[in-house]
N, C-alpha and C positions, 0 to 999 in steps of 0.2 A: 460740556458735547449735549448734541439735540437732543430731549425725550419728544416721545412725539403718542403722542394717550386720541389710540382709537378713539376711544369712548367716546369723545367730545364731539360732538356735530357740527356736522361738513357751516362753515359757516359763509356762505357766499358774501361777494361783497357785490353792495345794492343795487352797482347799474349792471354787475349782472342773471342779476335772480329772472328779467319779462328774459334775456337772449339764450339766455341755459335751455329751455324750454322752447325755443323756437330752433333752437342745433342741437337740441335732444330729435327731431322730431324726423323719422324717416320718408325724406323723399328719395329718387332713384339723382341722381343728378347726369344729365348729359353733358353739362354742358361748364366744364370747371374741372375735370377728373380724370386722372388715367397720362398726367404728366412727364411720370416720369420713364411709362413703358412706351408711350410713344419717345420719352429723348433717347431713348434706352436702342427702341427701334432704328434708331441714326446710325448708332454707335457703333453697332453691335460686332459687329463684323473685327476692327479695332480694340475696341473694351476685353472682347475675349482671345485676339493680338498679344497684349496687353503681359495679362491675367496669365493664360498659357508661356512668358518666358518667365516669371517670376516661380511659381509654381514649382518646377524641376531646378531651382538651384538653392531651396535651401535655405535660402537670408532670408527670412520673413520680416524682419528690424534689421535698422539704425546699417542698412543697404545702399547701393547705388543708388537703386530709385528712388527715396527721397533723397538725396543727393542732388539726383536729377533734378524732381519738381521743386526743392527749395529752392536751385538756382533761376529754375525756367521761374517761381513766383515771384520772386524777389526781381527778378529782371522788366518783365511784367505789371510793378506794380512800383517800376523807378523808382526802386528800393534797394538798398549795399548787399543786406542780410535778407532772408527768412528762414523760420524755423518750423519745421511741420509738429503739429501740437494729436493732441489724439483726440477734441474738441474746439470749439469755438469758448466756450467756457473753462473752456482750461486754460487757451489762450489767456483771456479775458486776466484768470489767473498770476499764470505766471507772467504774464507782464508786468501785472500789479509789484508782484513779488520781487523779480528785477528791479523796480522805477527804487528801491530800498521801502514801499508804500506796505506797513504794521499797528500793529496797536495804540493806541493813542493816535494813527492817525485820520485827518476826512479825505474820501476819497468827492469831489461835487463829481453830481448825473444829475442824466435828467427825468422827469418821475415817470415819464410816458415812452418805455422797451420795455425789455425783453425782462422779464427776472429776473435773469444768468447776469444780467449787466449787476445790478448791484448785490447779486451776492457772489459772483465775483472778490468785491472790495472786505464780503462782510468771512469768505475765509481769509482774508488776510491779517483779520482782528483788528484794521478800521474801520470807520465810521462812513456809508455814503451819507450825500448831503443833497438832498432831491432841490431841485429850482424849476422854475413851470419856463413852459420853450412859447420859442418865436410863431404870431398867429399862422404864419401863409408855410414857411415850412413846415411849420411843429421841432423845432430844430434848437439847442440852444442859443444863447443870446449872447454877448460882452455881460452888455450889461448887470443880464439874473443873473451870471455868475458871479464877480468881482463884486457883487451884494452879498454873497457868501462864501464870500474869504476872509477866516479866521488866521489865527498864528499857526491852529493846529493842521489847518490846509496842507494837501504836501501831494493834492495829485492833479486837475481837471481830467474825468469820461466821457466825454464826446461824443453823438452815437448819431451817425449817415444814416439815419431812419427812413425804411423805405428807399433808397439804393437815388435818397437824394441827399447833395454836401454838404455840410455842416459850413460856415463860414468863419472859414480856419484860422487866417493873419486877426483877422483882431483876440481869439483867443490865445493863439501863439505868445504874441503881444503881454497880452496881461500876466499872461504866467513867468515869459520869460523878467515882467517885469518885481513878480511877487517871489521867484525862484521855485517852483512847479511845474510837474515835469506832467507832463500832454502824453494822454494814452488814446488814440481811437477805436472807435467802437466801431471796427465795415461790416460788420457781422450778414450788412446789408448791401452794403456798399461794393458788392467785387468791382473792377472796370470804370467806376464812378472818380468823374474828372470835378478837379478845384483852380477853378483858375487855370486850365488845362495838363496840372496833376494830377498824378494817378491818387485813388485813398491809397495809405499804405504808402507812401513817403510824407507825410502834415503834420503826423508830430513827433514823438521821443520814436513810438512802440504802436501798434497798433497790433487785431489781431480782426483774423474774421474765421469767420464760420465756414464749414466743409461741410454742411448740414444738407442732406440729401436735397431739402428740395429748395436749396440755393441758385443765385445766375452758375455758379458754379457747385456741381453736390457729389462728397461721396458716395459708396457704398454704404450707407452707414456712419457710424457721425468720425468726423476729424478733425483737426485747424490748421493757424499756422497764426506765428508773431512775425510781423514785417520789424527795423529798425533800421536805421543810418550806421547808426553806432556800433563799432566792434565789441567796446566791454558787456552793451547789452545781450548783445548776441549769445553772447560769449555764456552769460550768469542767467541766458536765456535757457538756453545749454543743459549747462548744467543743474536748475534748475528740475527739467524735463524726463530726465533722467539719475534721480536716484542719487543726485548730490553729488556729482561725481563726474571728473574729468577724466584724469587714469580712471579703469576697471579694477574692482575693489578698492577703491581709498574714495571714504563717503568723505569730503569738508561737506559739509553741512547736510540738512534735512531736507532733500528731494522730493521731487515727486516721481508716478510711473507713468509719463504722461506724453511718449512716444507718437508720431502716427505713421502705421505700417504701410511694411512693402509694398505693398496689394492697392492699396488707396492714394499710396500714392503713382502706383503706375497710371490709375488711371483715371486721377485728377492730374496730369501727366497728358491724357483724352484730349479731355474736359475744355483743356484751358486753350487750345491750340482752337476751337471754336467759340471762345467766354463771347471776342466783341462782337462776331456772328452776329448769337443766342442775344447779347445784350438788345444790337440793332433791330434785331425781331421787335426783341418788346417796345424797343425806342412804336418801333410803327404799328403794336398793336395799341399804343398810351396813343398817340395823334389818332385814332380809331377813335374809343373811346373821346377825348377831349373835345374833336368834331361836334359829333351824334347830342354828345350831354352838355352841348351848352348854353344851351336855352333851359337847362334844367333848376329846377334848383338846389342842386345839390354843389357842394363849395367841392369844384374838380386841385385837382397836385396843381399847385402852381412852382416856374420849374425857377429862381431867383441866372439874374448874371451870367454870375461865376460857377455856374453848378452846369456839371454832364449829368442828368435823368438817366438811371436805370432801372426803375419798377423793378425793385427785385419785388411790391405788391404796386398794387393804383388803386388808390385810399382817394374814398371821398369821405363828405362830411353830410350831411343829413342836416336841416334845419333844426329838428329835435328827434331826441331819442323816440318820441312813440313811433312815427315818420320814418328813422332807421328800417324799428324790429320790422314794422308792415310792409318796410320794402323787403328786408333780407328774411323775411315768408312769403312777401310774394314773389320772389325771382326765385324760391327754393321751395313750394311749388310746383316753378314750372321748368324744373331742372335743373335749375340754373347754380354756380354752387357758390354764393355768396356767404364775405366771417364775414365777425371784426377782428380787427389786428390793433394794437391789444386791447380789450373792451374795461381793463380797470386797470390807473394807476399802483406801481409797486408800492408807491407809499401807503395804496388804502388795503392793499392782501395782510393776511398772518402775518406772514414773517415779517413785518414792519411795522405791524400796527401800533405794537410798542412804542417808536417814536412818539410820538402824540401828530403827527399831521393830519390836517384837515385837506379835505379835497376842495378850502377855500382855498388853502395855501397854493396852489393852485390851480389857477379858473380856470387858462387856455391848455391845459394837459387832461384837465379832468372834464370840461366840455365838451373835449370830443371826443375824447374816448366814449362819453358815451354816447355818441354821434356818426362815430367813422363804418363805412360801410366799405369791404374793399373786392376788388370786381374779380373773376376770372383773370389771372395774365400771367403767361410762362411762356418760352421760347418758345413751346409746340403748343401753344392754342391757337385753331385756324383767326384768320380773317373774318369769316364768316361766324367764323361761331359768339368770336369779337360783337360784329354788325348786329347777330343773334342777342345779347345781352344788353347790349344799350337800347334798341327796337323794345325787349319788356319793361329796361325801363319806362321811354315814354311810354310807354303801356300805362301806364303805372302812374302815369305824369298825363295821360289823356291829352301825348302830343301826336303830332301827321311823323310816322316814321319816312324818315325821307323828303 
């Protein structure tokens, strides 16, 4: 059991100390806020109609709307099966459970992800093993992963960071060589493609988050698992609903992690627009690419195998101090930049006991201290992206245009 001592002082990772004070500053944000309100305004009538159709039925869990969305999302991901789950974190956890990961096992994942990726491994009783990442895509590589495989390794958990897909074919070949499962963390990558194939169909299983701010998000928490394996599909369904196939017959210890009918109905509305919304994100990214090309910032790299969907537009400043100065400069001008994620997972208090050092992950730890994410979402206006870029050019004393 986890014991929490609230009398202990809050221990900030070193990389977050200066950043925390900048982000705590009270600035009125005029560019980068209002994403979800704008999106809702676009689809309000259809969302309200979908919700109104669910409410009179009295069927709010495991009903026809969830079944329909699961079928639609599976087809969208080019997968045979999709299972609606209560959150992205739960989707990762249940997928690992379905893959047979448990105590004594190791699961290899990257150091520079949201902590939920690692927590899902810990929930199974397995041990997360962290690896460094590619210096251009900041994703898992086959070379670094292969070096961490041991006799206890049970699965690989690559993360399609910021909407750029991992180079999956070499990882799948490595997994096949060692008899390992591969679970995609696709929580940033709804609609992204690898060599023409959708995320969600590339590994043995995939987990998606429908957190409201994702490329497709619910109005609350939600998630999904996809797979092409009918046995894994059935296992995930048993696990998400208290370990039962037949009601009141509980074969295993399961969980209560269903996606509800209302969220499923809303997600069906949004799924029809996902490709259009991703196209908008890509167009906004192109504005940043063009306007910021001559700045000292490292801009997002797109590998030739990848169709990037820009859950976030992540730039890398030359130094941590410059990242912080530029972030403060933008915030003072009402532009909502931020840093995702400013401390690698092994340096968070939850995993310090594992004994890792920042120097174990030179790429991931270095970029975490320098990452600056610019406003980018499907309802950001092109003029707002240009004004953001112009502010950065002003910071670097370059003439816009």
